[in-house]
C-alpha positions in Angstrom: 0.0 0.0 0.0 1.5 3.4 -1.1 2.1 6.0 1.6 1.4 9.5 0.1 3.2 12.7 1.3 2.5 16.2 0.0 4.7 19.2 0.8 2.9 22.6 0.9 4.2 26.2 0.8 2.6 29.4 -0.5 2.9 29.4 -4.3 4.5 26.0 -4.9 7.5 27.4 -6.7 10.2 27.7 -4.0 10.1 25.8 -0.7 7.6 22.9 -1.4 9.1 21.8 -4.8 12.5 21.9 -3.1 11.2 19.7 -0.2 9.5 17.4 -2.7 12.7 16.9 -4.8 14.9 16.4 -1.8 12.5 13.9 -0.1 11.9 12.0 -3.3 15.7 11.6 -3.6 15.9 10.3 0.0 13.0 7.9 -0.7 14.8 6.6 -3.8 18.1 6.2 -1.9 16.3 4.2 0.7 14.8 1.9 -2.0 11.3 2.9 -1.1 10.1 4.7 -4.3 7.5 2.0 -4.9 6.1 2.4 -1.4 6.2 6.2 -0.8 4.7 8.8 -3.2 5.9 12.4 -2.9 4.2 15.5 -4.2 3.8 19.2 -3.5 1.4 22.1 -3.9 0.8 25.7 -2.7 -1.9 27.2 -0.5 -2.6 29.7 -3.3 -3.0 29.3 -7.1 -1.0 32.3 -8.3 1.7 30.2 -9.9 -0.4 27.2 -11.1 1.1 25.7 -14.2 4.5 27.5 -13.7 7.8 25.7 -13.2 9.8 26.1 -10.0 11.4 29.5 -9.4 14.6 29.6 -11.5 16.6 30.1 -8.2 15.0 27.0 -6.7 15.8 25.0 -9.9 19.4 26.3 -9.9 20.1 25.4 -6.2 18.5 22.0 -6.7 20.5 21.2 -9.8 23.7 22.5 -8.2 23.2 20.0 -5.3 22.3 17.1 -7.6 18.5 17.1 -7.3 15.9 17.0 -9.9 14.3 20.4 -10.6 11.4 19.4 -13.0 8.2 20.8 -11.5 4.8 22.2 -12.3 3.1 24.3 -9.6 -0.4 23.7 -8.5 -2.8 24.6 -5.7 -3.7 22.3 -2.8 -7.3 21.2 -2.7 -9.3 20.1 0.3 -10.4 16.9 -1.6 -6.8 15.7 -1.6 -6.9 15.0 2.1 -8.8 11.8 1.4 -5.9 10.3 -0.5 -3.0 11.7 1.4 -1.4 10.2 4.5 0.8 13.2 5.5 0.6 16.9 4.5 3.9 18.7 5.3 3.7 22.4 5.8 6.7 24.6 5.3 5.7 27.2 7.9 3.1 28.0 10.6 0.9 30.0 8.2 0.7 27.0 5.9 0.0 24.7 8.9 -2.9 26.9 10.0 -4.3 27.3 6.5 -4.2 23.6 5.8 -5.8 22.7 9.1 -8.6 25.1 8.4 -9.0 23.6 5.0 -9.2 20.0 6.3 -12.7 18.5 6.1 -12.3 16.5 9.3 -10.3 16.5 12.5 -8.6 13.3 11.3 -7.5 15.2 8.1 -6.3 18.2 10.2 -4.1 15.8 12.2 -2.3 14.8 9.0 -0.7 18.2 8.7 2.7 18.6 10.3 5.6 21.1 10.0 8.6 19.9 8.1 11.2 21.2 10.6 9.4 19.3 13.4 11.3 16.3 12.0 14.7 18.0 12.4 16.1 17.2 15.9 18.4 20.3 15.7 15.5 22.7 15.1 14.2 24.2 18.3 11.9 27.1 18.7 11.4 28.4 15.1 10.1 25.6 13.0 9.4 27.7 9.9 11.4 27.4 6.7 11.7 31.0 5.7 10.4 32.0 2.2 13.4 32.8 0.0 11.3 34.4 -2.8 12.1 38.0 -2.1 15.8 37.5 -1.4 18.9 36.3 -3.1 20.5 32.9 -3.7 21.7 32.6 -0.1 18.0 32.3 1.0 17.5 29.4 -1.3 20.7 27.7 -0.1 19.5 28.2 3.5 16.1 26.7 2.6 17.8 23.7 1.0 19.9 23.2 4.1 16.8 23.2 6.4 14.9 20.8 4.0 17.8 18.4 4.0 18.2 18.5 7.8 14.6 17.6 8.3 14.4 14.9 5.5 16.1 12.1 7.4 13.8 12.4 10.4 10.8 12.7 8.1 11.9 9.6 6.2 12.2 7.6 9.5 8.7 8.7 10.6 7.1 7.9 7.2 8.9 4.5 7.1 7.6 3.7 10.6 4.0 4.9 9.8 3.9 3.1 6.5 5.3 -0.1 8.1 2.7 0.1 10.9 -0.1 0.6 8.4 1.1 -2.4 6.3 1.3 -4.7 9.3 
């Protein structure tokens, strides 16, 4: 049974496609690509149909990740098919929980950096959109730091569900 994860940021052109690409790579490295499906979306539809921001694509490619992406907006109906919805910051977390049709669906929404044992008080991944390349590099570092813990949690949940 496939375990489905969707990363969500504001416009689905910077943070969430970066998280999707990094996590998809971690899933493949772990030999779990047939068991875990990875996706991303935005809370808004401003960039629907657009590729990832060129700075996101450049940073991903520079670090050996796939940068192919088409932006889309998250829909409440998706909760029914998703196992985990990973928000990139508190505003996304709140928006997604409000959008969730049920309490059970709202409980599927978690912050990405909550899976990073070195992250403490501030669990937001800052939006790099209005800054320079260094913001995209910082975003990638935060995403990578949380990905191992997220993979462990997803592997455990998927294993428990399959048992």
